[in-house]
C-alpha positions as CSV (number, residue, x, y, z in Angstrom):
1,X,-133.2,-52.2,-18.1
2,X,-131.4,-54.9,-16.3
3,X,-133.1,-57.5,-14.6
4,X,-131.2,-56.9,-10.9
5,X,-132.6,-53.2,-11.3
6,X,-136.0,-54.1,-12.3
7,X,-135.9,-56.5,-8.9
8,X,-134.9,-53.7,-6.6
9,X,-137.6,-51.4,-8.4
10,X,-140.1,-54.1,-8.0
11,X,-139.7,-54.9,-4.5
12,X,-139.5,-51.0,-3.6
13,X,-142.7,-50.4,-5.3
14,X,-144.5,-53.7,-3.8
15,X,-143.3,-52.3,-0.1
16,X,-144.4,-48.8,-0.9
17,X,-147.7,-50.2,-2.1
18,X,-147.9,-52.7,1.2
19,X,-147.4,-49.8,3.6
20,X,-149.7,-47.5,1.8
21,X,-152.4,-50.6,1.9
22,X,-152.0,-51.3,5.7
23,X,-152.6,-47.6,6.3
24,X,-155.9,-47.4,4.3
25,X,-157.3,-50.7,5.4
26,X,-155.7,-51.5,8.8
27,X,-155.1,-54.8,7.7
28,X,-152.0,-56.8,7.1
29,X,-153.6,-59.5,5.0
30,X,-155.0,-56.8,2.6
31,X,-151.7,-55.1,2.4
32,X,-150.2,-58.3,1.7
33,X,-152.6,-59.0,-1.2
34,X,-151.9,-55.3,-2.8
35,X,-148.4,-56.2,-2.6
36,X,-148.6,-59.6,-4.3
37,X,-151.1,-58.1,-7.0
38,X,-148.5,-55.4,-7.6
39,X,-145.7,-57.9,-7.8
40,X,-147.8,-59.7,-10.6
41,X,-148.8,-56.6,-12.6
42,X,-144.9,-55.4,-12.7
43,X,-143.9,-58.9,-13.7
44,X,-146.4,-59.1,-16.6
45,X,-145.3,-55.5,-17.4
46,X,-141.6,-56.7,-17.7
47,X,-142.2,-60.1,-19.6
48,X,-144.2,-57.9,-22.1
49,X,-141.4,-55.5,-22.5
50,X,-138.8,-58.1,-23.0
51,X,-141.5,-59.7,-25.8
52,X,-141.7,-56.7,-27.3
53,X,-137.8,-56.1,-27.5
54,X,-137.4,-59.7,-28.9
55,X,-140.4,-59.1,-31.7
56,X,-138.9,-55.8,-32.7
57,X,-135.6,-57.0,-33.1
58,X,-136.9,-60.1,-35.0
59,X,-139.1,-58.1,-37.2
60,X,-136.3,-55.7,-38.7
61,X,-134.7,-59.1,-40.4
62,X,-131.3,-60.2,-41.1
63,X,-131.0,-57.1,-43.6
64,X,-130.6,-54.8,-40.3
65,X,-128.2,-57.1,-38.6
66,X,-125.9,-56.6,-41.6
67,X,-126.4,-53.1,-41.8
68,X,-125.5,-52.2,-38.1
69,X,-122.5,-54.3,-38.4
70,X,-121.0,-52.6,-41.5
71,X,-121.9,-49.1,-40.1
72,X,-119.7,-49.6,-36.9
73,X,-116.8,-48.2,-36.8
74,X,-113.6,-50.3,-36.5
75,X,-110.9,-49.4,-33.7
76,X,-107.4,-50.0,-35.0
77,X,-105.1,-50.8,-32.2
78,X,-101.6,-49.3,-32.1
79,X,-99.0,-52.0,-33.0
80,X,-96.2,-52.4,-30.7
81,X,-92.8,-51.6,-32.0
């Protein structure tokens, strides 16, 4: 997932959470607190996802990079005449 896409989703989720919390509690401050808590939880999840992707790529070792590089088909471009 791209970071800008994540930001849009995070702000939309926080906004919906803030509206829900304000309707349930009647307090703007509690709604703001819930929205901030939602943003923090989503950020922790995003960082965890990135760390997992980095760890997963590193645990495959350099052999996986060599195999994936050799298995990619090469595209030949036509030479101009």
